[in-house]
N, CA, C and O atoms as a Tinker XYZ file with bonds, in Angstrom:
   360  protein
     1  N    -25.993000  -16.728000   11.732000    73     2
     2  CA   -25.941000  -16.593000   10.859000    64     1     3
     3  C    -24.088000  -16.847000   11.205000    63     2     4     5
     4  O    -23.155000  -16.559000   11.953000    81     3
     5  N    -24.599000  -17.769000    9.745000    73     3     6
     6  CA   -23.363000  -19.074000    9.663000    64     5     7
     7  C    -22.351000  -17.814000    9.080000    63     6     8     9
     8  O    -22.721000  -16.771000    8.541000    81     7
     9  N    -20.535000  -18.398000    9.456000    73     7    10
    10  CA   -19.180000  -18.537000    9.136000    64     9    11
    11  C    -19.530000  -18.443000    7.483000    63    10    12    13
    12  O    -20.757000  -18.403000    7.394000    81    11
    13  N    -18.791000  -18.382000    5.882000    73    11    14
    14  CA   -17.878000  -18.338000    4.822000    64    13    15
    15  C    -16.433000  -19.822000    5.553000    63    14    16    17
    16  O    -15.451000  -20.001000    6.273000    81    15
    17  N    -16.981000  -20.177000    5.029000    73    15    18
    18  CA   -15.523000  -20.921000    4.481000    64    17    19
    19  C    -14.334000  -20.433000    4.868000    63    18    20    21
    20  O    -14.710000  -19.629000    5.721000    81    19
    21  N    -12.911000  -20.335000    4.835000    73    19    22
    22  CA   -11.809000  -19.250000    5.088000    64    21    23
    23  C    -11.536000  -19.073000    3.827000    63    22    24    25
    24  O    -10.968000  -17.983000    3.779000    81    23
    25  N    -11.642000  -19.703000    2.312000    73    23    26
    26  CA   -11.474000  -19.973000    1.432000    64    25    27
    27  C    -12.237000  -18.102000    0.379000    63    26    28    29
    28  O    -11.762000  -17.097000   -0.149000    81    27
    29  N    -13.691000  -18.760000    0.675000    73    27    30
    30  CA   -14.515000  -17.815000    0.334000    64    29    31
    31  C    -14.323000  -16.179000    1.208000    63    30    32    33
    32  O    -14.808000  -15.125000    0.796000    81    31
    33  N    -13.520000  -16.336000    2.440000    73    31    34
    34  CA   -13.878000  -15.831000    2.912000    64    33    35
    35  C    -12.617000  -13.957000    2.139000    63    34    36    37
    36  O    -12.707000  -12.794000    1.747000    81    35
    37  N    -11.488000  -15.293000    2.486000    73    35    38
    38  CA   -10.557000  -14.429000    1.650000    64    37    39
    39  C    -10.802000  -14.225000    0.014000    63    38    40    41
    40  O     -9.997000  -13.577000   -0.654000    81    39
    41  N    -11.516000  -14.595000   -0.337000    73    39    42
    42  CA   -11.886000  -14.139000   -2.140000    64    41    43
    43  C    -12.179000  -13.316000   -1.820000    63    42    44    45
    44  O    -11.299000  -12.456000   -1.801000    81    43
    45  N    -13.965000  -12.766000   -1.186000    73    43    46
    46  CA   -15.161000  -11.855000    0.291000    64    45    47
    47  C    -14.325000  -10.592000    0.178000    63    46    48    49
    48  O    -14.832000   -9.589000   -0.326000    81    47
    49  N    -12.492000  -10.582000    0.823000    73    47    50
    50  CA   -12.256000   -9.464000    1.124000    64    49    51
    51  C    -10.869000   -9.873000   -0.380000    63    50    52    53
    52  O     -9.971000   -9.085000   -0.675000    81    51
    53  N    -11.043000  -10.959000   -0.922000    73    51    54
    54  CA    -9.851000  -10.013000   -1.831000    64    53    55
    55  C    -10.555000   -9.114000   -2.826000    63    54    56    57
    56  O    -10.030000   -8.031000   -3.086000    81    55
    57  N    -12.139000   -9.595000   -3.633000    73    55    58
    58  CA   -12.984000   -8.994000   -4.291000    64    57    59
    59  C    -12.690000   -7.597000   -3.337000    63    58    60    61
    60  O    -11.945000   -6.766000   -3.855000    81    59
    61  N    -13.199000   -7.313000   -2.062000    73    59    62
    62  CA   -13.282000   -6.306000   -1.793000    64    61    63
    63  C    -11.954000   -4.843000   -1.625000    63    62    64    65
    64  O    -11.959000   -3.613000   -1.667000    81    63
    65  N    -11.312000   -5.563000   -1.496000    73    63    66
    66  CA    -9.355000   -4.197000   -1.331000    64    65    67
    67  C     -9.589000   -4.280000   -3.149000    63    66    68    69
    68  O     -9.514000   -3.181000   -3.698000    81    67
    69  N     -9.791000   -5.184000   -3.838000    73    67    70
    70  CA    -9.991000   -4.901000   -5.564000    64    69    71
    71  C    -10.545000   -3.932000   -5.898000    63    70    72    73
    72  O    -10.032000   -3.167000   -6.715000    81    71
    73  N    -11.792000   -3.701000   -5.326000    73    71    74
    74  CA   -13.326000   -2.555000   -5.280000    64    73    75
    75  C    -12.028000   -1.662000   -5.069000    63    74    76    77
    76  O    -11.627000   -1.193000   -6.135000    81    75
    77  N    -11.538000   -1.434000   -4.349000    73    75    78
    78  CA   -10.877000    0.206000   -3.291000    64    77    79
    79  C     -9.246000   -0.525000   -3.942000    63    78    80    81
    80  O     -8.486000   -1.131000   -3.186000    81    79
    81  N     -9.054000   -0.391000   -4.898000    73    79    82
    82  CA    -7.741000   -0.643000   -5.796000    64    81    83
    83  C     -6.982000   -1.119000   -6.108000    63    82    84    85
    84  O     -6.470000   -1.166000   -7.227000    81    83
    85  N     -6.508000   -1.997000   -4.373000    73    83    86
    86  CA    -5.858000   -3.031000   -4.853000    64    85    87
    87  C     -5.206000   -4.149000   -5.859000    63    86    88    89
    88  O     -4.082000   -4.645000   -5.799000    81    87
    89  N     -5.973000   -4.326000   -6.547000    73    87    90
    90  CA    -6.182000   -5.461000   -7.527000    64    89    91
    91  C     -5.616000   -6.677000   -6.795000    63    90    92    93
    92  O     -4.406000   -6.906000   -6.793000    81    91
    93  N     -6.390000   -7.349000   -6.256000    73    91    94
    94  CA    -5.616000   -8.216000   -5.328000    64    93    95
    95  C     -6.557000   -9.530000   -5.725000    63    94    96    97
    96  O     -7.649000   -9.464000   -6.289000    81    95
    97  N     -5.792000  -10.882000   -5.246000    73    95    98
    98  CA    -6.275000  -12.550000   -5.350000    64    97    99
    99  C     -6.031000  -13.239000   -4.474000    63    98   100   101
   100  O     -4.930000  -12.772000   -4.183000    81    99
   101  N     -6.274000  -14.422000   -3.431000    73    99   102
   102  CA    -6.256000  -15.413000   -3.008000    64   101   103
   103  C     -4.935000  -16.586000   -4.007000    63   102   104   105
   104  O     -4.918000  -17.262000   -5.035000    81   103
   105  N     -4.588000  -16.448000   -3.583000    73   103   106
   106  CA    -2.964000  -18.307000   -3.706000    64   105   107
   107  C     -2.893000  -19.285000   -2.304000    63   106   108   109
   108  O     -2.968000  -18.975000   -1.115000    81   107
   109  N     -2.755000  -20.306000   -2.825000    73   107   110
   110  CA    -3.270000  -21.610000   -1.929000    64   109   111
   111  C     -1.063000  -22.196000   -2.462000    63   110   112   113
   112  O     -0.531000  -22.489000   -3.532000    81   111
   113  N     -0.604000  -22.096000   -1.202000    73   111   114
   114  CA     0.642000  -21.947000   -1.378000    64   113   115
   115  C      2.010000  -22.619000   -0.100000    63   114   116   117
   116  O      2.865000  -22.201000    0.681000    81   115
   117  N      1.497000  -23.722000   -0.548000    73   115   118
   118  CA     2.172000  -24.752000    0.594000    64   117   119
   119  C      1.298000  -24.870000    2.122000    63   118   120   121
   120  O      1.649000  -24.811000    3.300000    81   119
   121  N      0.312000  -25.017000    1.594000    73   119   122
   122  CA    -1.168000  -25.109000    2.242000    64   121   123
   123  C     -0.962000  -24.311000    3.474000    63   122   124   125
   124  O     -0.990000  -24.533000    4.684000    81   123
   125  N     -0.672000  -22.947000    2.433000    73   123   126
   126  CA    -1.062000  -21.551000    3.511000    64   125   127
   127  C     -1.928000  -20.986000    2.850000    63   126   128   129
   128  O     -1.696000  -21.369000    1.703000    81   127
   129  N     -3.113000  -20.062000    2.808000    73   127   130
   130  CA    -3.204000  -19.422000    1.557000    64   129   131
   131  C     -3.071000  -17.890000    1.667000    63   130   132   133
   132  O     -2.514000  -17.481000    2.686000    81   131
   133  N     -3.370000  -17.259000    1.043000    73   131   134
   134  CA    -2.595000  -15.634000    1.346000    64   133   135
   135  C     -3.699000  -14.692000   -0.132000    63   134   136   137
   136  O     -4.137000  -14.867000   -1.269000    81   135
   137  N     -3.647000  -13.709000    0.970000    73   135   138
   138  CA    -4.265000  -12.869000   -0.507000    64   137   139
   139  C     -3.125000  -11.689000   -1.362000    63   138   140   141
   140  O     -2.067000  -12.194000   -0.986000    81   139
   141  N     -2.859000  -10.943000   -1.906000    73   139   142
   142  CA    -1.966000  -10.364000   -3.422000    64   141   143
   143  C     -2.149000   -9.620000   -3.513000    63   142   144   145
   144  O     -3.342000   -9.381000   -3.323000    81   143
   145  N     -1.521000   -8.778000   -3.776000    73   143   146
   146  CA    -2.262000   -7.447000   -4.150000    64   145   147
   147  C     -1.507000   -7.270000   -5.345000    63   146   148   149
   148  O     -0.534000   -8.022000   -5.321000    81   147
   149  N     -1.541000   -6.836000   -5.998000    73   147   150
   150  CA    -0.005000   -6.502000   -7.450000    64   149   151
   151  C     -0.284000   -5.014000   -7.662000    63   150   152   153
   152  O      0.111000   -4.249000   -8.543000    81   151
   153  N     -1.292000   -4.770000   -6.315000    73   151   154
   154  CA    -1.614000   -2.870000   -6.854000    64   153   155
   155  C     -1.321000   -2.398000   -5.881000    63   154   156   157
   156  O     -0.638000   -3.186000   -5.227000    81   155
   157  N     -1.578000   -0.872000   -5.077000    73   155   158
   158  CA    -1.691000   -0.419000   -4.192000    64   157   159
   159  C     -1.308000    1.025000   -3.746000    63   158   160   161
   160  O     -0.415000    1.753000   -3.311000    81   159
   161  N     -2.728000    0.926000   -4.194000    73   159   162
   162  CA    -3.681000    2.686000   -4.445000    64   161   163
   163  C     -2.447000    3.500000   -3.517000    63   162   164   165
   164  O     -2.501000    4.722000   -3.653000    81   163
   165  N     -1.621000    3.122000   -2.827000    73   163   166
   166  CA    -1.013000    4.102000   -2.157000    64   165   167
   167  C      0.100000    4.909000   -2.911000    63   166   168   169
   168  O      0.500000    6.055000   -2.708000    81   167
   169  N      0.523000    3.881000   -3.935000    73   167   170
   170  CA     1.832000    4.077000   -4.261000    64   169   171
   171  C      2.845000    4.404000   -4.135000    63   170   172   173
   172  O      3.511000    3.506000   -4.651000    81   171
   173  N      3.755000    5.433000   -3.627000    73   171   174
   174  CA     4.452000    5.492000   -2.574000    64   173   175
   175  C      4.777000    5.922000   -1.156000    63   174   176   177
   176  O      5.729000    5.892000   -0.377000    81   175
   177  N      3.488000    6.347000   -1.203000    73   175   178
   178  CA     3.259000    6.730000    0.255000    64   177   179
   179  C      3.810000    4.943000    1.107000    63   178   180   181
   180  O      4.620000    4.779000    2.019000    81   179
   181  N      3.235000    4.204000    0.576000    73   179   182
   182  CA     3.417000    3.386000    1.788000    64   181   183
   183  C      4.857000    2.054000    1.451000    63   182   184   185
   184  O      5.131000    1.028000    2.074000    81   183
   185  N      5.349000    2.530000    0.508000    73   183   186
   186  CA     6.434000    2.623000    0.673000    64   185   187
   187  C      7.593000    3.049000    1.021000    63   186   188   189
   188  O      8.576000    2.314000    1.106000    81   187
   189  N      7.596000    4.929000    1.381000    73   187   190
   190  CA     7.872000    5.740000    1.962000    64   189   191
   191  C      7.996000    5.899000    4.094000    63   190   192   193
   192  O      8.711000    6.486000    4.907000    81   191
   193  N      6.484000    4.704000    4.121000    73   191   194
   194  CA     5.379000    5.250000    5.951000    64   193   195
   195  C      4.099000    3.659000    5.563000    63   194   196   197
   196  O      2.920000    3.535000    5.230000    81   195
   197  N      5.868000    2.278000    6.032000    73   195   198
   198  CA     5.349000    0.976000    5.860000    64   197   199
   199  C      4.138000    1.018000    6.876000    63   198   200   201
   200  O      3.111000    0.520000    6.414000    81   199
   201  N      4.035000    1.556000    8.289000    73   199   202
   202  CA     2.023000    1.424000    8.582000    64   201   203
   203  C      1.075000    1.311000    7.912000    63   202   204   205
   204  O      0.050000    0.651000    8.082000    81   203
   205  N      1.604000    2.410000    6.565000    73   203   206
   206  CA     0.053000    1.943000    5.897000    64   205   207
   207  C     -0.312000    0.140000    5.463000    63   206   208   209
   208  O     -1.460000   -0.186000    5.160000    81   207
   209  N      0.985000   -1.013000    5.502000    73   207   210
   210  CA     0.760000   -2.002000    4.983000    64   209   211
   211  C      0.410000   -2.406000    6.569000    63   210   212   213
   212  O     -0.351000   -3.348000    6.791000    81   211
   213  N      0.870000   -1.817000    7.402000    73   211   214
   214  CA    -0.638000   -2.965000    8.974000    64   213   215
   215  C     -1.334000   -2.343000    8.466000    63   214   216   217
   216  O     -1.535000   -3.223000    7.629000    81   215
   217  N     -2.351000   -1.091000    7.948000    73   215   218
   218  CA    -3.264000   -0.375000    7.906000    64   217   219
   219  C     -4.435000   -2.138000    7.881000    63   218   220   221
   220  O     -5.428000   -2.610000    8.434000    81   219
   221  N     -3.379000   -2.492000    6.812000    73   219   222
   222  CA    -3.698000   -3.554000    5.171000    64   221   223
   223  C     -4.363000   -4.317000    5.370000    63   222   224   225
   224  O     -5.428000   -4.648000    4.848000    81   223
   225  N     -3.350000   -4.988000    6.803000    73   223   226
   226  CA    -3.538000   -5.940000    7.450000    64   225   227
   227  C     -4.127000   -5.926000    8.080000    63   226   228   229
   228  O     -4.144000   -7.092000    8.474000    81   227
   229  N     -5.319000   -4.974000    9.062000    73   227   230
   230  CA    -5.665000   -4.338000    9.651000    64   229   231
   231  C     -7.534000   -4.568000    8.990000    63   230   232   233
   232  O     -8.569000   -5.104000    9.384000    81   231
   233  N     -7.142000   -3.917000    8.005000    73   231   234
   234  CA    -8.329000   -4.296000    7.362000    64   233   235
   235  C     -8.441000   -5.919000    6.839000    63   234   236   237
   236  O     -9.504000   -6.524000    6.973000    81   235
   237  N     -7.619000   -6.359000    6.421000    73   235   238
   238  CA    -7.750000   -7.902000    5.759000    64   237   239
   239  C     -8.408000   -8.674000    7.906000    63   238   240   241
   240  O     -8.976000   -9.650000    8.395000    81   239
   241  N     -8.152000   -8.141000    8.086000    73   239   242
   242  CA    -8.148000   -9.156000    9.578000    64   241   243
   243  C     -9.557000   -8.857000   10.238000    63   242   244   245
   244  O    -10.320000   -9.762000   10.575000    81   243
   245  N     -9.949000   -6.968000   10.456000    73   243   246
   246  CA   -11.218000   -7.076000   10.493000    64   245   247
   247  C    -12.547000   -8.333000    9.559000    63   246   248   249
   248  O    -13.367000   -9.127000   10.021000    81   247
   249  N    -12.143000   -7.918000    8.011000    73   247   250
   250  CA   -12.671000   -8.102000    7.114000    64   249   251
   251  C    -12.993000   -9.793000    7.100000    63   250   252   253
   252  O    -14.020000  -10.191000    6.550000    81   251
   253  N    -12.023000  -10.773000    7.758000    73   251   254
   254  CA   -11.795000  -11.905000    7.794000    64   253   255
   255  C    -12.294000  -12.279000    9.141000    63   254   256   257
   256  O    -12.306000  -13.510000    9.105000    81   255
   257  N    -12.590000  -12.013000    9.963000    73   255   258
   258  CA   -12.722000  -12.446000   11.002000    64   257   259
   259  C    -14.581000  -11.502000   11.192000    63   258   260   261
   260  O    -15.346000  -11.611000   12.150000    81   259
   261  N    -14.729000  -10.899000   10.273000    73   259   262
   262  CA   -16.103000  -10.621000   10.545000    64   261   263
   263  C    -17.126000  -11.678000    9.798000    63   262   264   265
   264  O    -18.319000  -11.779000   10.083000    81   263
   265  N    -16.390000  -12.499000    8.721000    73   263   266
   266  CA   -17.663000  -12.924000    7.513000    64   265   267
   267  C    -16.341000  -14.211000    8.125000    63   266   268   269
   268  O    -15.488000  -13.650000    7.437000    81   267
   269  N    -15.604000  -15.279000    8.738000    73   267   270
   270  CA   -15.515000  -16.143000    8.746000    64   269   271
   271  C    -14.884000  -16.111000   10.867000    63   270   272   273
   272  O    -14.918000  -17.188000   11.463000    81   271
   273  N    -14.615000  -15.387000   11.301000    73   271   274
   274  CA   -14.024000  -15.980000   12.016000    64   273   275
   275  C    -12.715000  -15.084000   12.929000    63   274   276   277
   276  O    -12.326000  -13.990000   12.522000    81   275
   277  N    -12.142000  -15.736000   14.184000    73   275   278
   278  CA   -10.443000  -14.735000   14.140000    64   277   279
   279  C     -9.594000  -15.971000   13.244000    63   278   280   281
   280  O     -9.789000  -17.081000   12.750000    81   279
   281  N     -8.460000  -14.883000   13.425000    73   279   282
   282  CA    -7.579000  -15.678000   11.913000    64   281   283
   283  C     -6.010000  -14.992000   12.484000    63   282   284   285
   284  O     -5.340000  -13.961000   12.540000    81   283
   285  N     -6.014000  -15.147000   12.522000    73   283   286
   286  CA    -3.917000  -14.886000   12.194000    64   285   287
   287  C     -3.714000  -14.313000   10.854000    63   286   288   289
   288  O     -4.180000  -14.868000    9.859000    81   287
   289  N     -3.090000  -13.308000   10.795000    73   287   290
   290  CA    -2.768000  -13.351000    9.681000    64   289   291
   291  C     -0.682000  -12.056000    9.979000    63   290   292   293
   292  O     -0.213000  -11.357000   10.878000    81   291
   293  N     -0.338000  -12.410000    8.869000    73   291   294
   294  CA     1.061000  -11.287000    8.548000    64   293   295
   295  C      0.936000  -10.963000    7.550000    63   294   296   297
   296  O     -0.129000  -11.190000    6.976000    81   295
   297  N      1.973000  -10.291000    6.915000    73   295   298
   298  CA     2.450000  -10.115000    5.790000    64   297   299
   299  C      3.468000  -10.566000    5.175000    63   298   300   301
   300  O      4.514000   -9.917000    5.167000    81   299
   301  N      3.369000  -11.616000    4.622000    73   299   302
   302  CA     5.469000  -11.428000    4.497000    64   301   303
   303  C      5.727000  -11.218000    3.003000    63   302   304   305
   304  O      6.603000  -11.900000    2.472000    81   303
   305  N      4.775000   -9.996000    2.012000    73   303   306
   306  CA     5.797000   -9.709000    1.420000    64   305   307
   307  C      5.469000   -8.036000    0.940000    63   306   308   309
   308  O      4.334000   -7.566000    1.022000    81   307
   309  N      5.578000   -7.964000    0.893000    73   307   310
   310  CA     5.679000   -6.205000    0.626000    64   309   311
   311  C      6.972000   -5.383000    0.305000    63   310   312   313
   312  O      8.200000   -5.346000    0.372000    81   311
   313  N      5.165000   -4.385000   -0.319000    73   311   314
   314  CA     6.427000   -2.948000   -1.218000    64   313   315
   315  C      7.440000   -1.970000   -0.512000    63   314   316   317
   316  O      8.496000   -1.355000   -0.663000    81   315
   317  N      6.374000   -2.250000    0.394000    73   315   318
   318  CA     7.666000   -0.995000    1.299000    64   317   319
   319  C      8.743000   -2.094000    1.740000    63   318   320   321
   320  O      9.292000   -1.592000    2.721000    81   319
   321  N      9.313000   -3.348000    1.496000    73   319   322
   322  CA    10.171000   -4.255000    2.501000    64   321   323
   323  C     11.007000   -4.495000    0.750000    63   322   324   325
   324  O     11.488000   -5.541000    0.313000    81   323
   325  N     10.966000   -3.731000    0.363000    73   323   326
   326  CA    10.725000   -3.814000   -1.542000    64   325   327
   327  C     10.498000   -5.380000   -2.221000    63   326   328   329
   328  O     11.519000   -5.995000   -2.530000    81   327
   329  N      9.600000   -5.811000   -2.377000    73   327   330
   330  CA     9.462000   -6.815000   -3.081000    64   329   331
   331  C      8.299000   -6.560000   -4.039000    63   330   332   333
   332  O      7.553000   -5.663000   -3.648000    81   331
   333  N      8.011000   -7.052000   -5.038000    73   331   334
   334  CA     7.450000   -6.003000   -6.506000    64   333   335
   335  C      5.592000   -5.955000   -5.987000    63   334   336   337
   336  O      4.805000   -5.135000   -6.460000    81   335
   337  N      5.108000   -7.288000   -4.687000    73   335   338
   338  CA     3.984000   -7.438000   -4.255000    64   337   339
   339  C      3.506000   -7.190000   -2.891000    63   338   340   341
   340  O      4.431000   -7.172000   -2.079000    81   339
   341  N      2.603000   -7.038000   -2.504000    73   339   342
   342  CA     1.980000   -7.125000   -0.985000    64   341   343
   343  C      1.311000   -8.969000   -1.181000    63   342   344   345
   344  O      0.755000   -9.567000   -2.102000    81   343
   345  N      1.771000   -9.369000    0.307000    73   343   346
   346  CA     0.926000  -10.469000    0.087000    64   345   347
   347  C      0.795000  -10.614000    2.315000    63   346   348   349
   348  O      1.484000  -10.176000    3.237000    81   347
   349  N     -0.540000  -11.505000    2.213000    73   347   350
   350  CA    -0.739000  -11.347000    3.972000    64   349   351
   351  C     -1.133000  -12.425000    3.446000    63   350   352   353
   352  O     -1.640000  -12.804000    2.390000    81   351
   353  N     -0.580000  -13.084000    4.999000    73   351   354
   354  CA    -1.106000  -14.623000    4.528000    64   353   355
   355  C     -1.683000  -15.167000    6.356000    63   354   356   357
   356  O     -1.295000  -14.908000    7.495000    81   355
   357  N     -2.933000  -16.137000    5.665000    73   355   358
   358  CA    -3.898000  -16.853000    6.685000    64   357   359
   359  C     -2.706000  -17.838000    6.837000    63   358   360
   360  O     -2.792000  -18.797000    7.604000    81   359
């Protein structure tokens, strides 16, 4: 089984997140790829319980691992931190 390019894998992850209510897309900035979600289906619960952001980051990491291979991911912006959207960087 071949693996996808990182960009292709990220797009597939963004599509899966969008299908589950996250309104996600990919972005490239400063030679880093990110998944940006402009809507969180957990709403205010994510703001009150930031651990939900870790769950979302774990989903991204798990899907990327299956599609592309191991990747380091980090949350760079989140609603729980007061940002207007969430972004997970690879």
